[in-house]
N, C-alpha and C positions, 0 to 999 in steps of 0.2 A: 219228241217225247210222247209217251202214251201212258194211260192209266190201265193197270192190269188188275183184274179181280180174281181172287181165289174163291170161286163159288162155293167150294166145300167148306170153307171157313166162315163165310158170311152168314150171320144170324138175323139180318134184317133190322138192326137197331134203328137205322135211318139217320144217324148222326152225320154221316158223310153227305147225305142229301141236303141236310141243313147247311153244311159248310160249303157245298158246291152245287147248288140247285140247277145251274146251267149245264152241268156236266153229267149228272146222274139223277136217278129218281127210283123210288120204290114203286113197283107195279101193283095192281089190285090184289095180288097174292102175297105181297110183302117181299118179293124178290127184287134185288137190286139190278137195275138196268143202267149200263154205262151208255149215255147218249152219244158221246163222241170219245173214242179211245185216244185219238190223236189230239194233243193239246198244244196251244200256242204259248208263247212266253207270257202273254197277258193273262192267261188262265192258270199259270203255274202256281201262283199263290193260293188260289182256291183249291186246286188239286192237292197241294201239299197239306192244306188244312184238313181236307177230307181224309187223307192218309193218316194224319196225326190223331184224329178223333176216333178212328175205328177201334173199338175196344177189343176186337179179336184179330187185328192186323191182317184183314182180308184184302187190303188194297196196297198197291205199290206203284211207283212211277219208274218207268225204264226210259 
């Protein structure tokens, strides 16, 4: 499984970073950076939480 970011939709709210800080972060310019696209089963709950809290639906898991 992997986390996919639709960069065009992302507005840099940072809610996903709060939900999954081990998987993603906002850089100094407020742009979301996915630290690891490939996720393990152990990381799936955090990744799903990040997807759910995004107010512009810029994240998905494939």
